[in-house]
MISEKE-521903 format. One record per residue (C-alpha): x, y, z; residue number from 1; residue in one letter. Coordinates in Angstrom, 3 decimals, always signed. Layout:
N
         X         Y         Z  num  residu
         X         Y         Z  NUM       A
...
END
This chain:
565
         X         Y         Z  num  residu
   -44.567   +31.700   +18.772    1       M
   -48.091   +30.815   +16.982    2       E
   -51.058   +32.253   +17.596    3       L
   -54.417   +31.233   +18.131    4       L
   -55.577   +28.894   +15.420    5       T
   -59.072   +27.644   +14.808    6       K
   -59.552   +23.985   +15.393    7       A
   -60.944   +21.600   +12.882    8       Q
   -64.843   +21.628   +13.699    9       N
   -67.262   +20.450   +11.172   10       T
   -70.398   +20.654   +13.379   11       T
   -72.228   +23.499   +12.197   12       T
   -73.821   +25.800   +14.778   13       G
   -70.827   +25.467   +17.273   14       K
   -68.696   +28.473   +18.583   15       K
   -65.492   +28.553   +17.020   16       T
   -62.785   +26.618   +18.995   17       Q
   -58.906   +27.662   +19.294   18       Y
   -55.694   +25.819   +19.940   19       R
   -52.781   +27.666   +21.032   20       M
   -49.300   +26.085   +20.037   21       K
   -45.720   +27.394   +20.923   22       T
   -42.767   +26.263   +19.008   23       K
   -39.172   +26.835   +21.162   24       K
   -40.250   +30.287   +23.043   25       L
   -37.821   +31.793   +24.831   26       C
   -38.032   +34.808   +27.125   27       Y
   -35.421   +36.826   +29.271   28       R
   -35.879   +40.454   +30.720   29       L
   -34.898   +43.456   +28.640   30       S
   -31.697   +45.169   +29.071   31       S
   -33.653   +48.479   +30.884   32       T
   -35.111   +47.010   +34.250   33       V
   -37.260   +49.606   +36.394   34       D
   -35.627   +49.120   +39.546   35       Q
   -37.403   +52.251   +41.461   36       F
   -40.688   +52.481   +39.711   37       K
   -41.211   +55.867   +38.511   38       W
   -37.902   +57.597   +40.080   39       L
   -35.345   +56.446   +37.861   40       F
   -34.151   +53.345   +35.763   41       K
   -30.863   +51.474   +35.589   42       R
   -29.635   +49.580   +33.135   43       E
   -29.165   +46.223   +34.375   44       V
   -27.832   +43.390   +31.820   45       T
   -29.940   +40.030   +32.212   46       P
   -27.615   +37.160   +33.187   47       K
   -30.255   +34.316   +32.770   48       A
   -33.409   +33.259   +30.591   49       Y
   -36.763   +33.072   +32.366   50       I
   -37.870   +30.417   +29.753   51       L
   -35.812   +28.581   +27.459   52       K
   -37.282   +26.620   +24.005   53       N
   -40.793   +25.945   +25.716   54       V
   -43.089   +23.802   +23.216   55       D
   -46.235   +22.824   +24.231   56       F
   -50.248   +22.665   +22.582   57       E
   -53.116   +23.432   +24.403   58       A
   -56.498   +22.143   +22.512   59       R
   -59.694   +22.338   +22.918   60       P
   -62.281   +20.319   +25.164   61       G
   -58.682   +19.759   +27.194   62       E
   -57.369   +21.176   +30.468   63       I
   -53.353   +21.721   +29.999   64       T
   -51.570   +22.856   +33.150   65       A
   -48.341   +24.271   +33.742   66       I
   -46.398   +22.883   +36.875   67       A
   -43.324   +23.494   +38.588   68       G
   -41.835   +24.530   +41.740   69       A
   -41.814   +28.142   +42.612   70       S
   -39.651   +30.352   +40.289   71       G
   -39.820   +27.602   +37.338   72       A
   -41.546   +30.479   +35.254   73       G
   -45.104   +29.128   +35.152   74       K
   -46.840   +32.523   +35.449   75       T
   -44.488   +34.272   +32.986   76       T
   -45.296   +31.928   +30.393   77       L
   -49.208   +32.336   +31.294   78       L
   -48.619   +36.137   +31.066   79       E
   -46.464   +35.806   +27.806   80       I
   -49.239   +34.044   +26.091   81       V
   -52.161   +36.018   +27.181   82       A
   -50.056   +39.519   +26.035   83       A
   -49.414   +37.660   +22.690   84       N
   -52.962   +36.427   +22.169   85       E
   -54.982   +39.115   +23.702   86       C
   -54.213   +41.740   +21.610   87       S
   -55.272   +40.188   +18.395   88       T
   -58.328   +37.682   +20.007   89       F
   -59.267   +40.171   +22.767   90       S
   -63.125   +38.434   +22.834   91       E
   -62.161   +34.839   +22.519   92       S
   -59.466   +34.628   +25.254   93       I
   -59.589   +35.965   +28.841   94       R
   -56.874   +35.924   +31.710   95       L
   -58.356   +35.219   +35.062   96       V
   -55.471   +36.446   +37.629   97       T
   -55.004   +34.799   +40.809   98       Q
   -55.907   +37.952   +42.609   99       E
   -59.720   +38.114   +43.544  100       E
   -60.381   +41.802   +42.864  101       A
   -64.013   +41.915   +43.763  102       L
   -66.488   +44.507   +45.519  103       F
   -67.377   +43.191   +48.943  104       P
   -70.420   +44.931   +49.208  105       L
   -71.959   +43.780   +45.799  106       L
   -74.132   +40.445   +45.876  107       T
   -72.810   +37.350   +43.060  108       V
   -75.669   +38.291   +40.783  109       E
   -74.548   +42.163   +40.900  110       E
   -71.148   +41.462   +40.188  111       T
   -71.602   +39.441   +37.227  112       L
   -74.273   +41.404   +35.793  113       L
   -72.196   +44.682   +36.017  114       Y
   -69.505   +43.026   +34.046  115       S
   -72.370   +41.529   +31.453  116       A
   -73.858   +44.961   +30.807  117       R
   -70.597   +46.173   +30.473  118       L
   -69.420   +43.706   +27.635  119       R
   -72.608   +42.964   +26.016  120       F
   -73.661   +45.003   +22.852  121       H
   -76.993   +43.700   +23.820  122       G
   -79.647   +45.360   +26.260  123       G
   -80.128   +44.582   +29.932  124       H
   -82.565   +41.684   +28.951  125       Q
   -79.800   +40.093   +27.205  126       K
   -77.135   +40.669   +29.801  127       A
   -79.578   +39.220   +32.766  128       T
   -80.345   +36.149   +30.682  129       A
   -76.558   +35.600   +30.364  130       R
   -76.181   +35.984   +34.066  131       V
   -78.640   +33.658   +35.102  132       S
   -77.235   +31.119   +32.397  133       E
   -73.834   +31.636   +33.947  134       L
   -75.269   +31.247   +37.447  135       L
   -76.294   +27.610   +36.805  136       R
   -73.006   +26.725   +35.290  137       E
   -70.813   +27.764   +38.379  138       L
   -73.622   +26.615   +40.713  139       G
   -74.047   +29.553   +42.298  140       L
   -77.838   +30.285   +42.080  141       Q
   -77.874   +29.408   +46.062  142       H
   -75.997   +32.352   +46.596  143       V
   -76.887   +34.721   +43.781  144       A
   -78.353   +37.383   +46.402  145       N
   -74.973   +36.958   +48.964  146       V
   -72.564   +39.747   +48.938  147       R
   -69.178   +38.640   +48.250  148       I
   -67.799   +39.963   +51.649  149       G
   -64.415   +40.855   +52.797  150       S
   -62.112   +39.817   +55.439  151       E
   -64.093   +42.192   +58.118  152       S
   -67.653   +41.354   +56.835  153       N
   -68.142   +37.594   +56.130  154       R
   -69.671   +36.648   +52.596  155       G
   -69.665   +33.719   +50.309  156       I
   -66.700   +31.360   +50.735  157       S
   -63.290   +30.900   +49.261  158       G
   -64.411   +28.441   +46.270  159       G
   -67.669   +30.516   +45.489  160       E
   -65.624   +33.990   +45.685  161       K
   -62.966   +32.162   +42.716  162       R
   -66.099   +30.746   +40.839  163       K
   -67.301   +34.240   +40.873  164       V
   -63.522   +35.672   +39.587  165       S
   -63.951   +33.129   +36.541  166       I
   -67.888   +34.195   +36.142  167       G
   -66.584   +37.821   +35.400  168       V
   -64.370   +36.538   +32.472  169       D
   -67.081   +34.288   +31.331  170       L
   -69.975   +36.658   +30.673  171       V
   -69.329   +36.921   +26.887  172       H
   -68.250   +33.143   +26.682  173       D
   -64.685   +33.258   +25.501  174       P
   -63.272   +30.354   +23.719  175       A
   -60.142   +30.274   +25.389  176       V
   -59.666   +30.643   +29.523  177       L
   -56.328   +31.147   +31.139  178       L
   -56.007   +30.817   +34.725  179       L
   -53.380   +31.468   +37.031  180       D
   -53.369   +29.276   +40.038  181       E
   -57.194   +28.508   +40.443  182       P
   -56.999   +26.209   +43.077  183       T
   -54.452   +27.993   +45.267  184       S
   -55.388   +29.254   +48.802  185       G
   -58.939   +26.874   +48.897  186       L
   -59.269   +23.926   +50.794  187       D
   -59.490   +20.374   +49.085  188       S
   -63.046   +20.249   +48.664  189       S
   -63.769   +23.931   +47.045  190       S
   -60.452   +23.041   +44.973  191       A
   -61.763   +19.795   +43.552  192       L
   -65.143   +21.738   +43.078  193       D
   -63.228   +24.723   +40.782  194       V
   -61.491   +21.893   +39.060  195       A
   -64.847   +20.074   +38.253  196       L
   -66.237   +23.042   +37.111  197       L
   -63.326   +23.923   +34.513  198       L
   -63.307   +20.216   +33.318  199       K
   -66.860   +20.461   +32.868  200       T
   -66.919   +23.410   +30.746  201       M
   -64.113   +22.623   +28.754  202       A
   -65.666   +18.987   +27.763  203       S
   -69.055   +20.174   +27.179  204       T
   -68.238   +23.528   +25.642  205       Q
   -65.221   +22.508   +24.033  206       G
   -63.112   +25.443   +25.804  207       K
   -59.449   +25.462   +25.397  208       T
   -58.139   +25.658   +29.504  209       M
   -54.638   +26.353   +30.036  210       F
   -53.882   +27.041   +33.743  211       L
   -50.944   +27.252   +36.458  212       T
   -51.236   +24.962   +39.321  213       I
   -49.635   +24.597   +42.497  214       H
   -49.932   +21.118   +44.691  215       Q
   -52.694   +19.620   +43.033  216       P
   -54.467   +16.469   +44.975  217       G
   -55.224   +13.068   +43.483  218       F
   -58.504   +13.711   +42.017  219       R
   -57.741   +17.249   +40.334  220       I
   -54.817   +15.556   +38.857  221       L
   -57.177   +12.952   +37.250  222       E
   -59.292   +15.741   +35.733  223       L
   -56.025   +17.262   +33.862  224       I
   -55.460   +16.116   +30.152  225       D
   -51.932   +17.805   +29.784  226       Q
   -48.872   +18.530   +32.346  227       I
   -46.392   +20.886   +30.956  228       L
   -43.563   +20.771   +34.023  229       L
   -40.940   +23.528   +33.963  230       L
   -37.937   +23.843   +35.929  231       S
   -35.840   +26.974   +35.754  232       N
   -37.715   +27.942   +32.446  233       G
   -36.833   +24.546   +30.972  234       T
   -39.513   +21.822   +29.662  235       V
   -39.313   +18.625   +31.873  236       I
   -42.281   +17.007   +30.812  237       H
   -45.092   +17.678   +28.147  238       N
   -47.975   +15.628   +27.880  239       G
   -50.348   +13.060   +29.810  240       P
   -49.598   +12.277   +33.436  241       L
   -49.172    +8.664   +32.938  242       H
   -46.126    +9.328   +30.677  243       I
   -44.972   +11.149   +33.604  244       L
   -45.248    +8.250   +35.716  245       E
   -43.881    +5.911   +33.115  246       Q
   -40.637    +8.104   +33.022  247       R
   -40.291    +8.134   +36.375  248       L
   -40.309    +4.357   +36.778  249       R
   -38.225    +4.216   +33.947  250       Y
   -35.466    +6.549   +35.804  251       A
   -35.581    +3.893   +38.497  252       G
   -37.741    +5.961   +40.926  253       H
   -40.662    +4.066   +42.985  254       S
   -43.404    +6.472   +43.651  255       I
   -44.966    +6.258   +47.485  256       P
   -48.542    +5.700   +47.761  257       L
   -49.114    +8.756   +49.645  258       Q
   -47.664   +10.817   +47.518  259       V
   -48.917   +11.770   +44.118  260       N
   -46.903   +11.532   +40.556  261       V
   -46.702   +15.322   +40.102  262       L
   -45.392   +16.187   +43.377  263       E
   -42.859   +13.306   +43.495  264       F
   -41.838   +14.231   +39.994  265       A
   -40.938   +17.814   +41.253  266       I
   -38.978   +16.271   +43.959  267       E
   -36.367   +14.675   +41.918  268       V
   -36.525   +16.968   +39.108  269       M
   -32.861   +16.765   +38.410  270       E
   -33.189   +13.386   +36.961  271       D
   -35.809   +14.653   +34.555  272       L
   -34.129   +17.588   +33.455  273       I
   -33.819   +17.765   +29.356  274       I
   -30.536   +19.679   +28.463  275       H
   -31.543   +22.595   +26.588  276       V
   -28.743   +24.080   +23.832  277       E
   -28.367   +27.695   +24.716  278       E
   -26.915   +28.383   +21.250  279       S
   -30.295   +28.319   +19.338  280       E
   -31.649   +31.215   +20.971  281       I
   -31.930   +34.306   +18.872  282       E
   -31.569   +37.384   +21.365  283       Y
   -32.835   +39.948   +19.070  284       G
   -35.980   +38.409   +18.457  285       E
   -36.825   +37.466   +22.133  286       I
   -36.363   +40.826   +23.644  287       E
   -38.078   +42.694   +20.715  288       G
   -41.241   +40.631   +20.951  289       E
   -41.730   +40.301   +24.572  290       F
   -40.095   +43.042   +26.054  291       K
   -43.552   +44.805   +27.099  292       H
   -44.549   +41.688   +29.556  293       V
   -43.473   +42.490   +33.104  294       R
   -43.685   +39.520   +35.983  295       P
   -46.880   +40.171   +38.103  296       N
   -48.560   +42.420   +35.829  297       S
   -52.276   +42.252   +34.630  298       I
   -52.057   +41.583   +30.866  299       I
   -54.930   +42.858   +28.656  300       G
   -55.658   +45.123   +26.026  301       N
   -52.862   +47.528   +25.315  302       V
   -54.010   +51.100   +24.023  303       Y
   -57.472   +52.569   +25.148  304       E
   -57.843   +53.755   +21.642  305       D
   -57.495   +50.404   +19.712  306       R
   -60.100   +49.116   +22.417  307       V
   -63.540   +48.054   +20.648  308       L
   -65.420   +49.090   +23.756  309       Y
   -68.865   +47.027   +23.925  310       A
   -70.759   +50.107   +25.266  311       N
   -70.908   +54.096   +24.627  312       P
   -69.007   +56.489   +27.014  313       L
   -72.530   +57.632   +28.659  314       F
   -73.634   +53.893   +29.032  315       K
   -70.260   +53.096   +30.898  316       E
   -70.371   +56.033   +33.042  317       G
   -74.098   +54.972   +34.089  318       I
   -72.886   +51.202   +35.043  319       C
   -69.700   +52.457   +36.777  320       A
   -71.629   +54.825   +38.455  321       G
   -73.950   +51.962   +39.865  322       Y
   -71.142   +49.692   +40.503  323       Y
   -69.584   +52.434   +42.659  324       I
   -72.489   +53.421   +44.403  325       F
   -73.631   +49.810   +45.321  326       M
   -70.234   +49.316   +46.678  327       N
   -69.957   +53.488   +49.875  328       A
   -81.900   +73.473   +71.502  329       A
   -81.053   +76.662   +70.143  330       N
   -78.429   +78.648   +71.775  331       D
   -79.757   +82.314   +72.349  332       P
   -76.359   +83.393   +73.410  333       R
   -74.150   +85.157   +70.975  334       R
   -70.464   +83.483   +70.480  335       A
   -67.774   +86.095   +70.801  336       K
   -65.729   +86.645   +67.651  337       L
   -62.707   +84.604   +68.719  338       Q
   -65.198   +81.849   +69.491  339       T
   -67.104   +81.666   +66.504  340       Q
   -63.262   +81.984   +64.311  341       I
   -62.254   +79.158   +65.999  342       G
   -65.368   +77.307   +65.438  343       F
   -64.969   +78.008   +61.833  344       F
   -61.189   +76.399   +61.601  345       A
   -62.419   +73.384   +63.676  346       F
   -65.494   +72.949   +61.024  347       S
   -62.844   +72.724   +58.567  348       L
   -60.314   +70.608   +59.919  349       T
   -63.070   +68.431   +60.914  350       F
   -64.457   +68.333   +57.608  351       L
   -61.045   +68.066   +55.482  352       M
   -59.687   +65.324   +57.896  353       S
   -62.691   +63.021   +57.683  354       S
   -62.321   +62.660   +53.868  355       A
   -59.275   +60.623   +54.433  356       T
   -61.633   +58.000   +55.462  357       E
   -62.429   +57.142   +51.857  358       G
   -58.717   +56.634   +51.029  359       L
   -59.054   +52.538   +51.597  360       P
   -62.368   +52.503   +49.376  361       I
   -60.213   +54.570   +46.748  362       Y
   -57.336   +52.180   +46.898  363       L
   -59.592   +49.263   +46.429  364       Q
   -61.264   +50.566   +43.703  365       E
   -58.209   +51.712   +42.028  366       R
   -56.925   +47.779   +42.419  367       R
   -60.306   +46.564   +40.339  368       I
   -60.080   +49.443   +37.912  369       L
   -56.679   +48.713   +36.818  370       M
   -57.724   +45.183   +36.442  371       R
   -61.071   +46.035   +34.776  372       E
   -59.390   +48.779   +32.342  373       T
   -56.572   +46.641   +31.221  374       S
   -58.975   +43.887   +30.063  375       R
   -61.173   +46.977   +28.163  376       G
   -64.237   +46.644   +30.356  377       A
   -64.752   +50.311   +30.250  378       Y
   -62.422   +54.068   +29.929  379       R
   -60.560   +55.509   +32.729  380       I
   -62.615   +58.611   +32.216  381       S
   -65.957   +56.752   +32.404  382       S
   -64.720   +55.754   +36.173  383       Y
   -63.745   +58.992   +36.975  384       V
   -67.017   +60.728   +35.736  385       I
   -69.455   +58.138   +37.279  386       S
   -67.439   +58.543   +40.559  387       N
   -67.581   +62.219   +40.563  388       T
   -71.589   +62.283   +39.765  389       L
   -72.047   +59.321   +42.420  390       V
   -70.351   +61.366   +45.097  391       F
   -72.260   +64.937   +44.537  392       L
   -75.501   +63.897   +46.150  393       P
   -73.884   +61.511   +48.894  394       F
   -71.740   +64.404   +49.925  395       L
   -74.579   +66.739   +49.843  396       L
   -75.934   +64.562   +52.423  397       G
   -73.127   +64.671   +54.537  398       V
   -73.048   +68.452   +54.090  399       A
   -76.650   +69.169   +55.323  400       L
   -76.414   +66.522   +58.172  401       L
   -73.301   +68.702   +59.666  402       Y
   -74.631   +72.193   +58.603  403       A
   -78.287   +71.734   +59.553  404       T
   -78.236   +71.147   +63.327  405       P
   -74.465   +72.965   +63.837  406       V
   -75.405   +76.075   +62.487  407       Y
   -78.379   +77.150   +64.421  408       W
   -76.655   +75.681   +67.429  409       L
   -73.538   +77.777   +67.506  410       V
   -75.724   +80.668   +67.228  411       G
   -74.642   +81.806   +63.960  412       L
   -76.270   +84.546   +61.743  413       R
   -80.041   +83.680   +61.761  414       R
   -81.659   +83.893   +58.214  415       E
   -82.317   +81.550   +55.871  416       I
   -79.775   +82.857   +53.314  417       D
   -76.763   +82.560   +55.601  418       G
   -77.573   +79.215   +56.449  419       F
   -78.027   +78.175   +52.646  420       L
   -74.794   +79.761   +51.920  421       Y
   -72.862   +78.184   +54.760  422       F
   -74.368   +74.604   +53.693  423       S
   -72.889   +75.219   +50.191  424       L
   -69.641   +76.040   +51.624  425       V
   -69.523   +73.043   +53.609  426       V
   -70.580   +71.220   +50.840  427       W
   -67.770   +72.414   +48.527  428       M
   -64.991   +71.923   +51.214  429       V
   -66.142   +68.190   +51.353  430       I
   -65.988   +67.868   +47.582  431       L
   -62.320   +69.575   +47.464  432       M
   -61.013   +67.226   +50.158  433       S
   -63.054   +64.515   +48.368  434       N
   -61.145   +64.940   +45.280  435       S
   -57.569   +65.622   +46.942  436       L
   -58.126   +62.208   +48.560  437       V
   -59.274   +60.816   +45.056  438       A
   -56.138   +62.271   +43.382  439       C
   -53.299   +61.157   +45.807  440       F
   -55.060   +57.746   +46.031  441       S
   -53.994   +57.086   +42.741  442       A
   -50.728   +58.140   +43.009  443       L
   -49.737   +56.744   +46.734  444       V
   -48.558   +52.669   +46.649  445       P
   -50.763   +52.191   +49.886  446       N
   -53.046   +53.562   +52.838  447       F
   -50.190   +54.030   +55.246  448       I
   -48.101   +56.251   +52.456  449       M
   -51.789   +58.003   +51.329  450       G
   -52.594   +58.621   +55.127  451       T
   -49.125   +60.154   +55.641  452       S
   -49.072   +62.343   +52.314  453       L
   -52.851   +63.911   +52.698  454       V
   -52.254   +64.250   +56.678  455       A
   -48.855   +66.242   +56.064  456       G
   -50.584   +68.487   +53.047  457       L
   -53.693   +69.223   +55.075  458       M
   -51.340   +70.329   +57.942  459       G
   -49.811   +72.709   +55.823  460       S
   -52.781   +73.754   +54.068  461       F
   -54.118   +74.781   +57.661  462       F
   -50.573   +76.618   +58.406  463       L
   -50.773   +78.710   +55.425  464       F
   -54.561   +79.163   +55.581  465       S
   -54.316   +82.794   +57.452  466       G
   -55.550   +81.704   +60.424  467       F
   -52.512   +81.129   +62.521  468       F
   -50.084   +83.330   +60.448  469       I
   -51.132   +86.382   +58.538  470       P
   -50.482   +86.405   +55.079  471       K
   -48.218   +89.664   +55.515  472       E
   -46.111   +87.682   +58.128  473       D
   -45.684   +84.635   +55.682  474       I
   -42.497   +84.706   +54.092  475       P
   -42.079   +85.369   +50.343  476       S
   -40.811   +81.752   +49.412  477       Y
   -43.978   +80.520   +51.163  478       W
   -46.259   +82.525   +49.894  479       T
   -47.530   +80.139   +46.833  480       F
   -48.700   +78.220   +49.719  481       M
   -51.258   +80.467   +51.256  482       H
   -53.196   +80.435   +47.572  483       Y
   -52.739   +76.664   +47.160  484       L
   -54.151   +76.235   +50.847  485       S
   -57.412   +74.426   +50.661  486       L
   -58.597   +76.073   +53.808  487       F
   -58.016   +79.739   +53.043  488       K
   -60.905   +79.936   +50.429  489       Y
   -63.381   +78.680   +52.716  490       P
   -62.216   +80.158   +55.959  491       L
   -62.946   +83.353   +54.271  492       E
   -66.321   +82.696   +52.814  493       C
   -67.706   +82.079   +56.110  494       F
   -66.274   +84.933   +57.581  495       L
   -67.934   +87.047   +54.824  496       I
   -71.365   +85.098   +55.337  497       N
   -71.220   +85.890   +58.811  498       E
   -69.850   +89.320   +58.981  499       Y
   -70.491   +90.709   +55.895  500       G
   -73.686   +92.457   +53.882  501       G
   -76.103   +94.973   +55.399  502       E
   -76.497   +93.144   +58.635  503       Q
   -72.644   +93.488   +59.162  504       G
   -72.849   +97.133   +59.004  505       R
   -75.347   +97.290   +62.049  506       R
   -73.603   +94.231   +63.855  507       R
   -71.373   +95.145   +66.489  508       C
   -68.485   +92.677   +67.373  509       L
   -66.864   +94.684   +70.123  510       Q
   -67.946   +97.412   +72.289  511       S
   -66.422   +99.329   +75.071  512       V
   -68.230  +101.286   +77.718  513       G
   -71.371  +100.938   +75.663  514       G
   -69.693  +101.968   +72.794  515       D
   -68.979  +100.089   +69.525  516       C
   -65.689   +99.924   +68.552  517       I
   -65.814   +97.075   +65.953  518       L
   -68.845   +96.515   +63.306  519       Y
   -68.877   +93.602   +61.082  520       G
   -67.774   +95.264   +58.056  521       D
   -64.770   +97.008   +59.622  522       W
   -63.706   +93.536   +60.704  523       F
   -63.921   +92.275   +57.270  524       L
   -61.862   +95.310   +56.037  525       M
   -58.951   +94.366   +58.884  526       Q
   -58.855   +91.080   +57.233  527       Q
   -58.524   +92.444   +53.615  528       G
   -61.974   +90.891   +52.496  529       L
   -64.416   +92.347   +50.139  530       K
   -68.313   +91.112   +49.727  531       P
   -67.391   +90.144   +45.990  532       S
   -64.773   +87.567   +47.411  533       Q
   -67.899   +85.507   +48.371  534       K
   -68.637   +84.017   +45.279  535       W
   -65.094   +84.358   +43.609  536       I
   -64.073   +82.105   +46.455  537       N
   -66.799   +79.478   +45.545  538       L
   -65.324   +79.408   +41.702  539       G
   -61.855   +78.863   +42.830  540       I
   -63.049   +75.863   +45.191  541       M
   -65.005   +74.570   +41.932  542       L
   -61.438   +74.803   +40.288  543       G
   -59.874   +73.192   +43.014  544       F
   -62.381   +70.224   +42.591  545       I
   -62.076   +69.885   +38.886  546       I
   -58.225   +70.170   +39.040  547       G
   -57.545   +67.431   +41.623  548       Y
   -60.076   +65.424   +39.857  549       R
   -58.407   +65.907   +36.202  550       W
   -55.203   +65.156   +37.762  551       L
   -56.417   +62.094   +39.264  552       G
   -57.747   +60.899   +35.974  553       F
   -53.803   +61.565   +34.242  554       L
   -52.351   +59.310   +37.059  555       I
   -55.134   +56.369   +36.936  556       L
   -54.287   +56.715   +32.996  557       W
   -50.730   +56.834   +33.265  558       Y
   -51.110   +53.629   +35.904  559       R
   -53.217   +51.787   +33.306  560       S
   -51.114   +52.710   +30.470  561       Y
   -48.023   +51.195   +32.165  562       R
   -49.606   +48.361   +33.445  563       I
   -51.348   +47.179   +29.937  564       S
   -47.981   +48.194   +28.050  565       K
END
């Protein structure tokens, strides 16, 4: 298969144009098939080819469409072309996937501006100018300040959302655009609007448009220059639509008035099949060249260290942080000892469990992250750092909103240093649980699995925290869970903060007949706690935060590596 080649262009001042051409392209799955993803692999001998001797040529200024029934190999051909070309011409070719991965709470202009700032070497002014130009080209000026929206929060229409998805990959003006079914899921009017947009860009800007299409209407077919009709990976027709119509009539078919030529050709495919000589296929070359391509994968730049990023790491972190940020009566009575300890346990349970609400946000961000990083928009590390920095002040505000009224209402130690330390521990608890959820959201496949896993871990951590079962009563083979528990260390911090210090030595917790039988410092000794653990535990909690974030980074990096490879 040939790589992109420069088309003849004698006009000076115009951007370089490219054409794509393949000759006897064949593809089948490699012998190693990942049946159960990360668990294990099983050797399966492939029985059939997905693509067989595919020839086509996509020229600049034209729309070349791949058509065929489901399973004909349309998306596979598109991804193979993208995988082969993107590694060499990463700045000149872009693949627009069928799945729309956009943040629902960003406006149209913000979405395009963010993509432009990440991919442009120039400053903010240059990116803003390009976005304004792109909004005019896409016809989105009237919805520039409207949010993208989601299923629950209505935003722009489906056709406008598809234009934004195309615009995200048009910000740096690529010469070749690969699109996977850009009109699917749209009504006839929106689909025609998208097709007219692609035709206008192809004819006026000389772009090479190569796309897959499913059930196009009459007016959309008139905009397509070349049709590549596939059946079971074999080329049935390659050329203009009127030639296909002539072949159908020559075969003795009469095309009904209410059915377009392409749909009718797919129905009577057997009469048009061109026999392919299987003996000409070269097995070794095919498997070796395309073994890294998998169906339904997002193709992009393969290795992070080979990508020429448009911006430094610091600027990526700032932009990604902005992206993530735009998308998230005093009781005088003293409570008794057991009541206060129960309150501490309740607070930890409430704060830990509330962090699972961020799981769907992380899963949505992961889908967009995999798409963006596979295209070389930014690094995984930029996302992790910026995500952490954005959540730090936000979760601090959440901690203060919880700690400020609760601390005084419950009647804990009425000193400002006690309140500040309590608020700090609450903040660390929320950061720990948030980091745990961020880590496992990178691992689990969906929300249900993530909720079950996080809830199970939280329950185990609470069980082995020392609140229900003392450390001495925990079986030796489960002792490690006591030290891994996220509840153990903040619970001890709460107890030391409330019953430790100089005031704890004078504070009576239980008395009989007017005589004190339990002071605060005695209680801490019974629990095996020392005042010095007040700050040591904070350090351990900080270690958990960093550890879970680092583990989440490694999982995301591995996912991105597998998708790219």
